[in-house]
C-alpha positions as CSV (number, residue, x, y, z in Angstrom):
1,X,-21.9,-95.7,32.4
2,X,-22.5,-94.3,36.1
3,X,-19.1,-92.6,36.5
4,X,-19.8,-90.7,33.1
5,X,-18.9,-86.9,33.9
6,X,-20.7,-84.3,31.6
7,X,-18.8,-81.7,30.6
8,X,-20.7,-79.0,32.9
9,X,-19.7,-81.0,35.8
10,X,-16.3,-80.6,34.8
11,X,-16.6,-77.1,34.4
12,X,-18.2,-76.6,37.8
13,X,-15.4,-79.2,39.3
14,X,-12.8,-77.0,38.0
15,X,-13.4,-73.5,37.5
16,X,-10.0,-72.8,35.8
17,X,-11.3,-74.4,32.8
18,X,-14.4,-72.2,32.8
19,X,-11.8,-69.2,32.9
20,X,-9.9,-70.6,30.1
21,X,-12.6,-71.7,27.9
22,X,-14.3,-68.0,28.2
23,X,-11.2,-66.0,27.5
24,X,-10.4,-68.5,24.8
25,X,-14.1,-68.3,23.4
26,X,-13.9,-64.3,23.5
27,X,-10.2,-64.3,22.1
28,X,-11.3,-66.7,19.1
29,X,-14.5,-64.9,18.4
30,X,-13.1,-61.4,18.2
31,X,-10.4,-61.8,16.3
32,X,-12.7,-63.8,14.0
33,X,-14.9,-60.6,13.8
34,X,-11.7,-58.0,12.9
35,X,-10.4,-60.4,10.2
36,X,-14.0,-60.8,8.9
37,X,-14.1,-57.3,9.2
38,X,-10.7,-56.3,7.7
39,X,-11.4,-58.8,4.8
40,X,-14.6,-57.5,3.7
41,X,-13.3,-53.8,3.5
42,X,-14.6,-52.3,6.1
43,X,-13.0,-49.3,7.1
44,X,-11.4,-49.0,11.0
45,X,-10.0,-46.9,13.3
46,X,-6.3,-48.1,13.5
47,X,-6.1,-47.7,17.6
48,X,-9.0,-49.9,17.9
49,X,-7.4,-52.5,15.8
50,X,-4.5,-52.7,17.5
51,X,-6.0,-52.7,20.9
52,X,-7.8,-55.3,19.9
53,X,-5.5,-57.7,18.6
54,X,-3.3,-56.8,21.6
55,X,-5.7,-58.0,24.1
56,X,-7.2,-61.0,22.1
57,X,-3.8,-62.3,21.8
58,X,-3.3,-61.8,25.5
59,X,-6.6,-63.6,26.5
60,X,-5.7,-66.2,24.4
61,X,-2.2,-66.5,25.6
62,X,-3.8,-66.7,29.4
63,X,-6.1,-69.7,28.7
64,X,-3.4,-71.5,27.0
65,X,-1.8,-71.1,29.9
66,X,-4.5,-72.0,32.3
67,X,-5.1,-75.1,30.3
68,X,-1.9,-76.4,30.4
69,X,-1.8,-75.6,34.5
70,X,1.3,-73.5,34.3
71,X,2.5,-72.1,37.7
72,X,1.9,-68.5,36.5
73,X,-1.8,-69.3,34.5
74,X,-3.8,-67.7,37.7
75,X,-2.0,-64.7,37.4
76,X,-2.3,-64.3,33.6
77,X,-5.7,-64.7,34.1
78,X,-6.5,-62.5,36.1
79,X,-4.3,-59.8,34.4
80,X,-6.9,-60.5,31.3
81,X,-9.8,-60.5,33.6
82,X,-9.1,-57.2,35.4
83,X,-9.6,-55.0,32.3
84,X,-13.1,-56.3,31.9
85,X,-14.2,-55.0,35.0
86,X,-15.2,-51.5,34.5
87,X,-16.5,-50.1,31.1
88,X,-17.6,-46.4,30.4
89,X,-18.1,-43.9,27.9
90,X,-18.5,-40.1,28.0
91,X,-18.2,-37.4,25.3
92,X,-15.9,-38.9,22.6
93,X,-14.0,-41.4,25.4
94,X,-14.8,-44.7,25.2
95,X,-13.5,-47.9,27.3
96,X,-14.8,-51.3,26.9
97,X,-13.2,-54.6,26.9
98,X,-15.2,-57.6,26.9
99,X,-14.1,-61.2,26.3
100,X,-16.3,-64.1,27.2
101,X,-18.8,-64.5,29.7
102,X,-20.7,-61.2,30.8
103,X,-23.3,-60.4,33.6
104,X,-23.3,-56.1,33.6
105,X,-24.9,-53.5,35.3
106,X,-25.0,-50.3,33.2
107,X,-25.9,-47.0,34.5
108,X,-26.1,-44.0,32.1
109,X,-28.6,-41.9,29.9
110,X,-31.4,-41.8,32.8
111,X,-31.4,-45.9,33.0
112,X,-30.0,-48.4,34.5
113,X,-30.0,-52.1,32.8
114,X,-29.0,-55.7,33.5
115,X,-27.0,-57.5,30.5
116,X,-26.1,-61.3,30.5
117,X,-24.4,-63.4,27.4
118,X,-20.7,-63.9,26.0
119,X,-20.0,-61.1,24.0
120,X,-16.6,-60.0,22.7
121,X,-15.6,-56.5,22.6
122,X,-12.2,-54.3,22.5
123,X,-13.1,-50.6,22.1
124,X,-10.7,-48.3,24.0
125,X,-9.9,-44.6,22.6
126,X,-11.7,-41.1,21.3
127,X,-14.1,-41.4,18.8
128,X,-15.5,-38.7,16.0
129,X,-18.7,-39.2,18.0
130,X,-20.6,-37.7,21.1
131,X,-21.7,-40.7,23.4
132,X,-23.7,-40.7,26.1
133,X,-22.3,-40.9,29.4
134,X,-22.4,-44.6,30.5
135,X,-20.8,-46.6,33.4
136,X,-20.8,-50.5,33.4
137,X,-19.4,-53.1,36.4
138,X,-19.1,-56.7,34.8
139,X,-19.8,-58.9,37.3
140,X,-18.0,-62.2,35.8
141,X,-14.5,-61.0,35.7
142,X,-14.8,-60.1,39.5
143,X,-16.0,-63.4,40.6
144,X,-13.1,-65.4,38.2
145,X,-10.6,-62.5,39.7
146,X,-11.8,-63.4,43.3
147,X,-11.6,-67.2,42.6
148,X,-8.2,-67.1,41.1
149,X,-7.0,-64.7,43.7
150,X,-7.7,-66.9,46.6
151,X,-6.4,-69.8,44.8
152,X,-2.9,-67.9,45.1
153,X,-2.9,-68.8,48.5
154,X,-2.6,-72.6,47.9
155,X,1.3,-73.1,47.1
156,X,1.6,-73.9,43.5
157,X,3.8,-76.5,43.8
158,X,0.8,-78.6,45.1
159,X,-1.2,-78.0,41.9
160,X,-1.7,-80.1,38.7
161,X,-2.5,-79.7,35.5
162,X,-5.9,-77.9,35.1
163,X,-5.3,-76.6,39.1
164,X,-6.4,-79.7,40.4
165,X,-4.7,-80.2,43.9
166,X,-2.0,-83.4,44.0
167,X,-0.4,-84.5,47.0
168,X,3.2,-83.7,47.6
169,X,5.1,-87.0,47.4
170,X,7.1,-87.2,50.4
171,X,11.0,-87.5,50.6
172,X,12.1,-91.1,50.9
173,X,13.7,-91.9,54.6
174,X,17.5,-92.4,55.1
């Protein structure tokens, strides 16, 4: 069949799907990691658990809104992506939120590292250990936020499900 469209071609044609799948992948993977960890009897810091569950729930909600083409979906997705842009740790303080696709530049400990992949991690708070100072910038959420922000300029009533532009119907002539 000459008109078959591959899964990747659909993602490229509709970036909102990619954003939604990335957020949902991170939310599902992150939640399953915590559930598995708790079921095996692992010890945990309550604050880390609560922040992880709250964030993964929020990211999953934003993903569903995007997939359904809800009018406010872009704003929900941006709100879920913004916490992923900057990551840092210093002394006993850590802030790292990652949910889905990653391309990070990390500076710290006398090194500069690049990281690529799909990651799910929520670590926010104060820990008992002394951590080396590190700052990371995640470029994937920056790019996705930029895309969604520029799409906000398009009137929401001209977007159909999954962000496809549709032509508004003209009012009937009297």
